[in-house]
RODO-2510 file (C-alpha; in nm, 4 decimals, decimal comma):
residues 347
     n   res          X          Y          Z
     1     m    11,7222     9,6873     9,4591
     2     s    11,3919     9,5063     9,4859
     3     l    11,0531     9,7118     9,5219
     4     s    10,9701     9,6248     9,8478
     5     s    11,3628     9,7683    10,0034
     6     r    11,3643    10,0908     9,7670
     7     r    11,2816    10,3594     9,9768
     8     p    11,1441    10,7200     9,8764
     9     e    11,2562    11,0427    10,0294
    10     k    11,0805    11,1016    10,3294
    11     a    10,8558    11,3283    10,4073
    12     r    10,9239    11,6597    10,6007
    13     i    10,8327    11,7454    10,9529
    14     i    10,5953    12,0164    10,9403
    15     a    10,5958    12,1756    11,2955
    16     r    10,2676    12,2879    11,4347
    17     s    10,1243    12,4102    11,7386
    18     p     9,8825    12,1730    11,9415
    19     e     9,5835    12,3691    11,8204
    20     a     9,6788    12,3526    11,4808
    21     r     9,7455    11,9845    11,4573
    22     q     9,3806    11,9159    11,6249
    23     a     9,2511    12,0902    11,3096
    24     a     9,4689    11,9335    11,0236
    25     w     9,4328    11,5773    11,1137
    26     q     9,0211    11,6594    11,0565
    27     r     9,1030    11,8117    10,7433
    28     a     9,3237    11,5442    10,6656
    29     v     9,0457    11,2789    10,6906
    30     a     8,8328    11,4961    10,4782
    31     d     9,0667    11,5448    10,1951
    32     s     9,1637    11,1694    10,1533
    33     i     9,1894    11,0195     9,8250
    34     r     8,8497    10,8489     9,7479
    35     d     8,8270    10,8133     9,3611
    36     t     9,0439    10,5524     9,2007
    37     s     9,0858    10,7782     8,8685
    38     q     9,2394    11,0264     9,0680
    39     l     9,4815    10,8142     9,2288
    40     f     9,5878    10,6545     8,9165
    41     d     9,6216    11,0473     8,7754
    42     l     9,8146    11,1591     9,0737
    43     l    10,0543    10,8553     9,0884
    44     r    10,0727    10,8260     8,7166
    45     l     9,9840    10,4650     8,6975
    46     e     9,9273    10,2808     8,3946
    47     p     9,5532    10,3432     8,2656
    48     a     9,4871     9,9472     8,1645
    49     g     9,4494     9,8795     8,5496
    50     l     9,2040    10,1759     8,6159
    51     a     8,8974     9,9649     8,5412
    52     a     8,9577     9,6638     8,7371
    53     a     9,0750     9,8845     9,0492
    54     t     8,7078    10,0881     9,0048
    55     a     8,5515     9,7546     9,0128
    56     a     8,7326     9,6452     9,3075
    57     a     8,6594     9,9751     9,4968
    58     d     8,2862     9,9665     9,4108
    59     r     8,2715     9,6314     9,6562
    60     f     8,5225     9,8142     9,9012
    61     a     8,5866    10,1484     9,8724
    62     c     8,9326    10,3274     9,8037
    63     r     9,0408    10,5794    10,0858
    64     l     9,3970    10,7064    10,1058
    65     p     9,5245    11,0169    10,2950
    66     r     9,7308    11,2721    10,0589
    67     r    10,0256    11,2760    10,2677
    68     l    10,1052    10,8865    10,2269
    69     l    10,2011    10,9994     9,8203
    70     d    10,4964    11,1526     9,9164
    71     g    10,6319    10,7808    10,0355
    72     i    10,5122    10,6014     9,7253
    73     a    10,7218    10,5462     9,3950
    74     t    10,5294    10,7162     9,1117
    75     g    10,4450    10,4890     8,8169
    76     t    10,4889    10,1949     9,0236
    77     a    10,1653    10,0227     9,0922
    78     g    10,3648     9,7531     9,2793
    79     d    10,4925    10,0132     9,5135
    80     p    10,4899     9,8482     9,8552
    81     v    10,3017    10,0989    10,0496
    82     l    10,0863    10,1672     9,7616
    83     r    10,0099     9,7859     9,6984
    84     q     9,8407     9,7813    10,0433
    85     f     9,5875    10,0509     9,9598
    86     l     9,5572    10,0434     9,5639
    87     p     9,2493     9,8480     9,4795
    88     s     9,3119     9,5388     9,2264
    89     g     9,1297     9,3288     9,0281
    90     a     9,2803     9,0412     9,2213
    91     e     9,0087     9,1368     9,4705
    92     l     8,7142     9,0244     9,2698
    93     e     8,8678     8,6600     9,2700
    94     a     8,6958     8,3757     9,4360
    95     h     8,9179     8,1520     9,6413
    96     e     8,8342     7,8479     9,8595
    97     g     8,8825     7,9008    10,2054
    98     y     8,8594     8,2692    10,1849
    99     t     8,5248     8,4242    10,3835
   100     t     8,3857     8,7059    10,4890
   101     d     8,4399     8,6574    10,8471
   102     p     8,7604     8,4996    10,8777
   103     v     8,8624     8,5377    11,2544
   104     g     8,4835     8,4547    11,4000
   105     d     8,4328     8,7956    11,4850
   106     l     8,0262     8,7518    11,4479
   107     e     8,0400     8,4673    11,6760
   108     a     8,2270     8,6440    11,9403
   109     a     7,9822     8,9437    11,9558
   110     r     7,8426     8,9559    12,3221
   111     a     7,6334     9,2959    12,2379
   112     a     7,6585     9,5544    11,9727
   113     g     8,0386     9,6219    11,8958
   114     l     8,1621     9,3950    12,1796
   115     l     8,3463     9,0747    12,1231
   116     r     8,4923     8,8416    12,3550
   117     k     8,7587     8,5909    12,2583
   118     y     9,0226     8,5587    12,5078
   119     a     9,0224     8,5200    12,8767
   120     g     9,0487     8,8445    13,0637
   121     r     8,9788     9,0901    12,7628
   122     a     8,7257     9,2257    12,5412
   123     l     8,7142     9,3995    12,2480
   124     l     8,5370     9,7062    12,1529
   125     i     8,4297     9,7906    11,7979
   126     t     8,4092    10,1639    11,8680
   127     t     8,3481    10,3066    11,5108
   128     g     8,3197    10,1714    11,1514
   129     a     8,5346    10,4927    11,0211
   130     c     8,9043    10,4430    10,9113
   131     a     9,1442    10,6839    10,7889
   132     v     9,2763    10,4708    10,5393
   133     h     9,1545    10,1124    10,3895
   134     c     9,4010     9,8357    10,3594
   135     r     9,3077     9,5949    10,0815
   136     y     9,3379     9,3073    10,2619
   137     c     9,1579     9,4280    10,5876
   138     f     8,9883     9,1251    10,7900
   139     r     8,6726     9,3225    10,8850
   140     r     8,6496     9,5034    10,5081
   141     h     8,2859     9,2829    10,4927
   142     f     8,1980     9,3477    10,8342
   143     p     7,8571     9,4870    10,9387
   144     y     7,9577     9,7947    11,0953
   145     a     7,5963     9,9529    11,0825
   146     e     7,4684     9,7231    11,3311
   147     q     7,7945     9,6054    11,4794
   148     h     7,9953     9,9236    11,6468
   149     a     7,9581     9,9942    12,0462
   150     g     7,8851    10,3887    11,9747
   151     r     7,5390    10,3112    11,7947
   152     d     7,3625    10,2926    12,1493
   153     s     7,5859    10,5375    12,2917
   154     w     7,7764    10,2506    12,4543
   155     d     7,5072    10,1336    12,6541
   156     g     7,4862     9,7640    12,5563
   157     a     7,8636     9,7242    12,5873
   158     l     7,9160     9,8818    12,9176
   159     d     7,6099     9,6969    13,0481
   160     v     7,8188     9,3425    12,9748
   161     l     8,1326     9,4681    13,0585
   162     a     7,9819     9,6162    13,3857
   163     h     7,8339     9,2604    13,5334
   164     a     8,1941     9,0629    13,3419
   165     t     8,4265     9,1219    13,6750
   166     e     8,6693     8,8984    13,4974
   167     i     8,7523     9,1481    13,2221
   168     s     9,0487     9,3639    13,3073
   169     e     9,1580     9,4623    12,9893
   170     v     8,9428     9,6537    12,6852
   171     i     9,0898     9,6795    12,3638
   172     l     8,9950     9,9855    12,1504
   173     s     8,9398     9,8407    11,8063
   174     g     8,7271     9,9743    11,4792
   175     g     8,7435    10,0645    11,2152
   176     d     9,0057    10,3115    11,3650
   177     p     8,9312    10,4513    11,7520
   178     l     9,1269    10,7222    11,7094
   179     m     8,8811    10,8694    11,4455
   180     l     8,6511    10,9355    11,6750
   181     d     8,7676    11,3003    11,7992
   182     d     8,9295    11,3747    12,1624
   183     e     8,6090    11,4913    12,3066
   184     r     8,4055    11,1297    12,2271
   185     l     8,7041    10,9624    12,3214
   186     a     8,6935    11,1534    12,6676
   187     e     8,3513    11,0176    12,7029
   188     l     8,4121    10,6795    12,6662
   189     w     8,7514    10,6895    12,8873
   190     r     8,4933    10,8640    13,1528
   191     l     8,2191    10,5799    13,1018
   192     l     8,4934    10,2798    13,1181
   193     a     8,6482    10,4373    13,3885
   194     a     8,3341    10,4076    13,6214
   195     i     8,4040     9,9981    13,5579
   196     p     8,6187     9,9335    13,8711
   197     h     8,7466     9,5753    13,7232
   198     i     8,8777     9,7599    13,4161
   199     r     9,2391     9,8367    13,4454
   200     r     9,3910     9,8272    13,1116
   201     l     9,3272     9,9748    12,7904
   202     r     9,4729     9,8950    12,4386
   203     v     9,4094    10,1085    12,1361
   204     h     9,4537     9,9678    11,8193
   205     t     9,5105    10,2302    11,5757
   206     r     9,7010    10,3230    11,1892
   207     m     9,6403    10,7147    11,2776
   208     p     9,9717    10,8061    11,4209
   209     v    10,1457    10,6671    11,1029
   210     v     9,8612    10,7498    10,8351
   211     i     9,7877    11,0894    10,9771
   212     p    10,0592    11,2109    11,2608
   213     d     9,8649    11,5088    11,3584
   214     r     9,6036    11,3176    11,4842
   215     v     9,8769    11,2668    11,8119
   216     t     9,7444    11,5698    11,9736
   217     a     9,7731    11,7312    12,3295
   218     g     9,4419    11,6246    12,4096
   219     l     9,4872    11,2834    12,3020
   220     l     9,8198    11,2749    12,4764
   221     r     9,6517    11,3822    12,8303
   222     l     9,3707    11,1171    12,7792
   223     l     9,6146    10,8304    12,6977
   224     a     9,8487    10,9189    12,9756
   225     a     9,5777    10,9696    13,2497
   226     p     9,6806    10,7509    13,5742
   227     r     9,3389    10,5628    13,5734
   228     f     9,4423    10,3289    13,2982
   229     a     9,7536    10,1365    13,2262
   230     t     9,6772    10,2352    12,8527
   231     s     9,9165    10,0932    12,5601
   232     v     9,9003    10,1935    12,1704
   233     v     9,9281     9,9047    11,8870
   234     v     9,9915    10,0809    11,5377
   235     h     9,9934     9,8885    11,2121
   236     v    10,2983     9,9054    10,9950
   237     n    10,3999     9,6858    10,7651
   238     h    10,7068     9,8416    10,5901
   239     s    10,9468    10,1123    10,6877
   240     n    10,8482    10,3635    10,3962
   241     e    10,5510    10,4166    10,5879
   242     l    10,7631    10,5728    10,8714
   243     a    10,8032    10,9200    10,7412
   244     e    10,9494    11,2127    10,9592
   245     d    10,6236    11,3057    11,0818
   246     a    10,5457    10,9596    11,2003
   247     a    10,8262    10,9019    11,3361
   248     a    10,7779    11,2345    11,5670
   249     a    10,3999    11,1245    11,6425
   250     l    10,5187    10,7844    11,7425
   251     q    10,8044    10,9272    11,9825
   252     r    10,5513    11,2090    12,1191
   253     l    10,3560    10,9019    12,2304
   254     r    10,6478    10,7550    12,3955
   255     r    10,7888    11,0525    12,5713
   256     a    10,4350    11,0832    12,7309
   257     g    10,5009    10,7558    12,8696
   258     i    10,2657    10,5387    12,6738
   259     g    10,3743    10,1974    12,5461
   260     v    10,3693    10,1659    12,1824
   261     l    10,3975     9,8200    12,0326
   262     n    10,3449     9,7264    11,6554
   263     q    10,1805     9,4773    11,4962
   264     s    10,2329     9,3628    11,1008
   265     v    10,0515     9,1649    10,8663
   266     l    10,3030     8,9596    10,6289
   267     l    10,1915     9,0695    10,2990
   268     r    10,3145     8,9046     9,9371
   269     g    10,4922     9,1854     9,7464
   270     v    10,5038     9,4195    10,0316
   271     n    10,7122     9,2781    10,3238
   272     d    10,7910     8,9383    10,2388
   273     d    11,1762     8,9538    10,2672
   274     t    11,3742     8,9295    10,5505
   275     e    11,5645     9,2514    10,4748
   276     t    11,2546     9,4545    10,4439
   277     l    11,1085     9,2833    10,7958
   278     c    11,4411     9,3602    10,9607
   279     a    11,4412     9,7325    10,8307
   280     l    11,0912     9,7486    10,9841
   281     s    11,1944     9,6397    11,3402
   282     e    11,5223     9,8911    11,3252
   283     e    11,3212    10,1846    11,2441
   284     l    11,0270    10,1360    11,4765
   285     f    11,2353    10,0360    11,7533
   286     a    11,4231    10,3812    11,6577
   287     a    11,0745    10,5466    11,6897
   288     g    11,0395    10,4292    12,0512
   289     v    10,8158    10,1094    11,9204
   290     l    10,8762     9,7650    11,9826
   291     p    10,7545     9,4991    11,7393
   292     y    10,4757     9,2691    11,8806
   293     y    10,3261     9,0373    11,5981
   294     l    10,3841     8,9723    11,2743
   295     h    10,0231     8,7909    11,1275
   296     q     9,9922     8,5530    10,8870
   297     l     9,7111     8,6933    10,6621
   298     d     9,3437     8,6195    10,7930
   299     p     9,1746     8,4650    10,4766
   300     v     8,9191     8,6820    10,4014
   301     a     8,7378     8,7309    10,0750
   302     g     8,9075     8,9466     9,8357
   303     a     9,2634     8,9463     9,9946
   304     a     9,3937     8,5765     9,8791
   305     h     9,6740     8,7582     9,6466
   306     f     9,8449     8,8822     9,9770
   307     a     9,8833     8,5541    10,0940
   308     v    10,2291     8,4063    10,2305
   309     g    10,2778     8,0624    10,3248
   310     e    10,3405     7,9275    10,6654
   311     q    10,6364     7,7447    10,5629
   312     e    10,7874     8,0670    10,4043
   313     a    10,6876     8,3085    10,6681
   314     v    10,8408     8,0994    10,9362
   315     a    11,1611     8,0917    10,7536
   316     l    11,1736     8,4467    10,7336
   317     v    11,0821     8,4740    11,0957
   318     r    11,3870     8,2023    11,1622
   319     a    11,6099     8,4447    10,9368
   320     m    11,5238     8,7733    11,1097
   321     r    11,6350     8,5773    11,4323
   322     n    11,9577     8,5254    11,3000
   323     r    12,0087     8,8683    11,2477
   324     l    11,8545     9,1148    11,5046
   325     p    11,8434     9,0668    11,8981
   326     g    11,5450     8,8848    12,0162
   327     y    11,3274     9,1949    12,1477
   328     l    11,3077     9,3209    11,7955
   329     v    11,1710     8,9931    11,6575
   330     p    10,8128     8,9719    11,6409
   331     r    10,6077     8,6902    11,7307
   332     l    10,4583     8,5306    11,3997
   333     v    10,0860     8,4378    11,4580
   334     r     9,7741     8,3184    11,3271
   335     e     9,4099     8,3907    11,4169
   336     v     9,1842     8,0733    11,4689
   337     p     8,8339     8,1453    11,5009
   338     g     8,7161     7,9766    11,8395
   339     a     9,0593     7,9241    11,9846
   340     s     9,1717     8,0678    12,3121
   341     a     9,4633     8,2534    12,1975
   342     k     9,6619     8,3451    11,8730
   343     e     9,8383     8,0519    11,7412
   344     v    10,2284     8,1208    11,7840
   345     l    10,4163     7,9794    11,4840
   346     a    10,7785     8,1575    11,5243
   347     g    10,9514     8,4180    11,7113
***
């Protein structure tokens, strides 16, 4: 069995009251692993790779919630979950065409943290903080200190949104918007609700999967509030990420009436085979999540070792279509800077 399809035993669900869940997610964020030598020790990785991993983490910090360790095979640097988050010497290599702003975010900025790319939608960078640092992140070089909407108490972004009456949907991104606590999110909801032409909110987040306790009672009330049609788009690349507590968090969102979609990134050594992609779609749907996009890797500097060629990617999605019903096959897409929409390659 390949590394990409081998599955460690799933984590056990820990029952918590809503109040305990609120405190637990904040503790989990604070207790995340940020030291590469500690990560190597905990997972019993070959020490020969530590120096290169530390050098890569000096450029883009390591961060991993401890609960993810339960789904990672020890002693295996190529584990499909760990590979997404383990700093690597390959990140230090320069490759032609791989840049610090691969999707044109900076050109799309209309105010601090407000990006406009597609008709009728705007993206709000709510925070630069994430609970986990994906090594292929297309915003790993993004200047969050200057470009997040909360730095001026949302005023600049809200002013642009209020005057752009053609915008009906706001996408909350980051970083991860659910790194903001419920009180701060409720404030943002209230401010956006005062803009009458905004009808839909979309929340892009990894938190329900990497720190499931983040799906608190307060968050569910906010997301389910009737003022907006709200959807949550999670980011899962491999079914081994869907431990029982993560699946339970996703199901809590669905029971609250919130639509949940998934977007994945096609990654070499993580999910670049048909069996793994099909298993992911099946397990997502079992948790109440609909597969949405499968992204070609954005060519960000430091991530070239994750790239899968376009022809191979298209073949994988066609193979999925031969095995799964259409609603479980995500669209294979690529983001092209300056284009009016994502380019659909297959699906």
